[in-house]
Structure formats: structure tokens, C-alpha cells
N, C-alpha and C positions, 0 to 999 in steps of 0.2 A: 240839291233839291229844295223846293219851296215847301216848308211844312204847312200842314193844315193848322187852323187856329187851335190854340191850346185849350183842351177841355177844362171845364170848371170843376176840379176835383180837390178835395181836402184830405189830408191824412186821416185814416180811420173810416173813410167812406167806402162803401161797397158799390162797385160798378157791375152791372149785369148786362150781358149781351147774348141773345139767343138766335143762332143762325140755323137752327134745325128746320127742315121742310115741315110746314105745319100740317100737311096731310099725311105724313108718314112718321109720326112720333114713335120712338122705340119703346118697347116694353119687354119685361123679362118675367120668368117664373121662379119659384123657389128652387126648382131643380136645375135652372140654367146656371152654368158657370159664368162668373163675372171676371173680366180681365181688368186689373187695376194697376196703375203706373205711378211711380214716384220719380220726380226729376227736378233738380235745380238746373235751369237752362242758361245760367250765366248772362243775365241781361238780354238774352235773345240775340247776342251778337251774330250767331250763325242761324238765323231764323229759317232760311230755306232748308238747311240740313236738318234742323229740328222738326220741321213739318214733314219732311220726307220720312224721318224715323217714326213720327206719330202715325203717319198713314200706313207704314209697314206693320207696326205693332197693333194698331187699331184697338186701343183699350176702350172699355166701356166707361171707365172713370179715369181721368188723368189729373193728378195732383202735382202742381208745378210751383216752383219758387223762382224769384228773381225775374219777373216780367217787367218790361218798361212800357210806359205810355208817353209818347211825345218827348223822348229824350234825344238830344243830338247824337250821343254815342251810338245809338241804335237806329239812326236814320229817321228819327221822329215817328217811328211806327207805333200805332196802337196795337200792341201785341195781343191784347185780349180779343179785339175784333179780328185781327189777322188770323189767329189760330182758330177761333170759333168759325169763321167763314171757310177757312181751308178744310176744316174737318167736319163741317155741318154739325157743330156741337152747341150745346148750351154752356155758357161760361159765366163765372163770377170772379171778381178781382177785388182784393182789399188793397188800397193804397197805404203802404207803410210810411213812405217818405215823399215829400216834394223835393226833388233833386235840383238844388239851386244852380243856375248857370253862373259860373264863376271862373275868373282867370286862375284861381288856385287849382282847378281841375285840369288834368291832362286830357288830350283829345279822346282817349279811350274810356274816360270816365265822365265826360262832359254831360251835364244834365239839361235842365230846362223843362223837365216834365215830372213824371211820377214813377214810382218803383214799388213793387209789392208782390203778392202771392195770389195764386188762382186755383180754382177747381173747375174742371170741365167734365161734361158727361153727355151721353146720348139721352139722358132721362130728365124728367122734371126736377127742379131744385129750388129751394129757398135758402137764404143766407143770413148769417149773423156774424159778429166778430167777438173775439176775446181781446179785451183791452187790458193788456198785462199790467199788473201792479208793479212788478219788478222790472226795472229798466236799467241794466248795468251801465249803459252809456247814455249820457244826456246829449243826444245828437243835435238838438237845437243850439246848445252852447259849445259843444266840443267837436262838431263835425269838421271845423277848420283844421283841427290838429291831425285829422286823418286825411286832409286834403279832399274832403268830401262834404262841403257845406250843404246841409239839408235841414228840412223841418219835418218833424214827425217822430215816430217811435215804432217799436216792434208791436205788431198786431198779428193774431192768428185768425184765419178765415175758417168758418164752420159752415158746412152745407148739410141740409137735410135732403137726401136724394131719394126719390120715389121711383124705383125701377118698374113698377107696374101696379095696377089697381088691387091685385090680390097678393102682393109681395110686401113683406115688412120693409119699412123705410131704413135707410142707412144714414148714420151720422158720420160725416167725414171732416177731418181737420187738415188744413194746409199750414204748416208750421215752419218758421225760419227763426231759430234762436240766435241770440247775439254771438258774434265771433270774437269781438275785442273785449274779452273778459276772462273769467276762469270757470273751472268745472262747477264750483259751488253756485256761481251766479246763474248758470244755465239750469241747474237743478231747481233753483227758486222759480224760474220761469216755467219749467216743465211741470212742477208741482201744481201750478194753476190749471194746467190742461188735464192732469189726472183727476183733479177735484171736479172740474167741469164734466168730464166723462162719467164720473161716478154719479153725480147729481142727475144726469140724464139717462143713466143706464136702464132704469125701469121702463122708461118710455121708448128708448132706442137701444136695445140690447146688441144690435149689430153696428159695430163702429170700426172706422179706419182712422188711425192717428199717424199720418204720413208727414214727412218733412225732412229738411236739412237741419239737424239738431246741432251741427257744428261741434261734434264730439271729437275734438282734435288736440286736447291739451296733454299730449304725450310725445314721446320721441324727441326730436330736436325742437319741437314747439315749446318744450319746458324751458328752453334757454331764452325765450322771448317774453319779456314783460308785457308785450302787447297781446299775445295769444294765450298766455298762462299767467294771469296776474292775481292769483289768490294763493292761499297756503297749500292747496292741493297740487300746485306746481311740483312740489317735492313729496307731499304726503301720499300721493297716489303712485309713487314709484313701484315698479314691478307689475303694474297693470295699465292697460290702455284706458282712455276715458270711457269707451263703450263697455269694456269689461267692468269698470268701476260702477257704472250705471246699472248694469245687470245685477251685480252682486248686492248693491246697497239700496237700490230703488225698485227696479222691476221685479226682483225676487221677493219683495216685501208686499204682501197682498192685504187688502182691506177686509175682504170677506172670503168665505169658503168658495173656491172656484175649481173648475176643471180646466186645465191649460194644456196647450200643445207646445212641444219643444222640437226643434229641428235636430235630427240625428246625423252623424257623420256620413251615413250611407244614403242620405236624402229622405229617409222615412220620417214619420212623425211618432212621437211618444206622448201618451196622455198621462197627466199627473193630476191627482186630486190633492188640492192644497186646502187645508182646514185651518183657518185663522179667524180671528175677530179682533182686529187691531184698530185703535183710534189714533195712533201716532207711530211714526217710523223710528224704531229704536236704533237703526244704523246711523241715522242722521242726528238723532237726539244726543248721542254721546259726544258729539263735537261741540256742543254748547250753543246757546242762542245767539252768540255773536257771529257764528258761522252760518247756522241754519235757524232763522227765527221760528218761534213756536207755530205760526200759521203754516209755514213751509213743512215743518215736521208733521203736522196734522194732515196736510194735503198730499204729501209725497208717498202715497200708498197706491199700489197697482190695483185697479178695479177689475182686471181680467184680461189685459192685453198680453199678447205673445208676439215674438219677433222671429221670423223664419230663417234669418240669415246668420251665417257664422260671423261672430263679432271680430274675429281676428283675420280671417282669410278673405271675407267679402268686402274688399276695399272699394270705396266709391270716389275717392279723391287721392291723387298722388302727384307730388311735384318735388322740386329741389333734388332731382336725380334719384327719386325714390326714398330720400331720407325722411321726408314728411309724407306719410300715407296713413289712411285710416278709413273707418266706416263712419262717415258723417251723416249718411242718409238712412232713414228708418222707415219701415212699413209695419207698424204695430196694428194688429187686428184683434177684434173681439167679436165672438158670435159667428165666426167663419171657420171652415177647415180649408187647408191649403191643398190645391190640386197640382199646381206646378209653379215654378219660379224661374226667372231668367234675369241676367244682367247684360246690359249693352253699353255701347259707346266706349269700348275698351281702349280705343286710341285717342279718346278725348277730342275728336275733331269737331263735334257739335256743341260741346260744353266742357267746362273744366270738371264736371261731375259725370260719373256713370249714372245710368238710369236703372231702376229696379222695376220688374214686372211680376205681379202675382196673378195667378188664376185661382179664384176662391169659390166656394159654395157655401150657402147657408148651413150652419151646423144645427 
């Protein structure tokens, strides 16, 4: 195929495309359940299958990672535009990387365009980015070592979503943390998001922090210095990376909050947590050479809860099941869960399963 001219995009730029019919913009009420989705779509290799699933699930908000714009490996498709038009959605995309076209790349990874994360919705949205201070990989310099020459870095996309004129806005994050690093490096990136959520909580108490957090440094991944390259390669033995996060970060609250937890029978249990912390003691004990002081101060949960089982609800599985884990997260604040579902069990549309929640304002 002859590709269209390459768009003028730079890493860190937000691209917006609104394909909603202008005369029938969607609205919701505070009593309306909202269906929200999290999915890493693996560069959109199977875009037709992805769109088929999106149409079947019909979420009100879809938070996706690994979209391509104008990359040879994905037929030079502008996936932001293609998904927006197919779904009649409003969409925003942050370009994390310019994927350099190079003989170092295999055909299935060949670039020439841009790669990043997106948020789609039936509703009005505005966007901003999180320019992460902590970058475990210098992709501009070291991309050639991974046979992926690229320019850019990890960014997270933030959307302020307005479901209706009389409905509180929602602040949503689309996150893709670094994979070629260790548990501690991802915690440093994640702490920046928790701090951002806390600083905006008074204005936006209803939040969705969704993404592929690449929490995979356990099982046989411990044997790989590429996927587990810090001291927690062995220090976290006995727990998966998601379990370590829950114990040492997500269970450490900044303020007094009421949280929900998922029970084995599918019900919810409410917990009143009364704390007033200015630093995470679980991280502090490892010393500043592992978790710098600013990370220790920021790695406090402002009120997010995760509805999925950290051990059973696997979202990625390969190497004959030897490497499996919950890499994808749907952290919510200010909502109660109505229902949940996991899909793409055969991984035909992406190498990740998708997660769907139905929520209501709490």
C-alpha cells in the first residue's frame, strides 16, 4: 500500500481527533452506570479484530495503550483516527516515541511513524500529559540495543472527561510503564502518578488510573536481566510484582479514606483507613539509593482501589504459561463497582487481555 504523508508529530505531543456526530453528543447522569475499558492493543496489529471487540463491548470510556500512527508494521494506519471513526468516538493520543525506520528492525517491528497511548470516550474531553521524571531506559541512546531505534520517552496521558452538564468530571490516566527495567524503577514512575492524582483530588475526586503497568518481574522473568534488572529480582521472592505493589504501595494511604476491596465471592468490602502520612515507610526502609526521597514522599495511595484478583486475573501469558501475570490495572477512586469482565482469553486480538468495569459515582 502507498502510505499517506507522515503527520508532523513529536514525542510528548497530544493529538486529538473527534469523530462524534455533532448533533447527538452523548451525556450521562450521576445515576447512570459507566462502562470503562482497559486494553493494551499490541500496536494494533489486529485492528479489525480490536474494533470488532470494541463495538461488542461498547464502553463509554476506553483507555488503550500501544497505538501506532503511520508505522510500517501496522500498515501505516492512523489508529487514533481509525478507532475514533469506527466507534464515532472522541479520542486523544500522546506520542511517546517516534519509531525510526531502520534495518535493525524486523518486519513485525518496523517503524516510520509514532507510538503511544490513548483515551477514547463518547463524552467531551480535554487532555494533558505527565512528563515522567524517572525514565529507566534512555531510548534515544539505547534503543538500538533492543533493536528498536526510537526517539522519545515514557509519557502518561491524562484526560478530563465531562460526561454531562450536571455530572462531576472524571480525571482518567492512560499509563504504560517501562518494561525493560525492574520493580523499583516502575515504582518510581508510578509514584509520580499517585502524586499527580493526589494534587488534583480536591478538584477531581472521581478518577480512573488505568494502564499496562508491566508488573511482571516474577516467575521466570527473574532469570532475565532485561526484565528484572534491580535488586528486587530476588528481594521480592515469594510474591509476584502485583502482590508486592499492593502490600508496599497501594496499601499505604496518604489520608484517611474509605476504600473498597474485591472479595473472593465477587462482592465488595468497605474499609475505613485512618492515616496521615507524608512518606511511605515500606519504601523508606530500603534506603535512598533504591527509592529516592521524592519517590518515598509521593508513593502514597490517595484513595485508589483495584477490583481484580492480583494472582488469578492474569492479563498476559506466554512461554507456555511459564511467564504470566496481571500487567494491566484499573485503579478507581470515587466510584463503586457494579460489574467486571475480562476478555480476549485466546489472545487473538492482542497479546493482552482486556478489562472492563461498570462503575457508578460513589
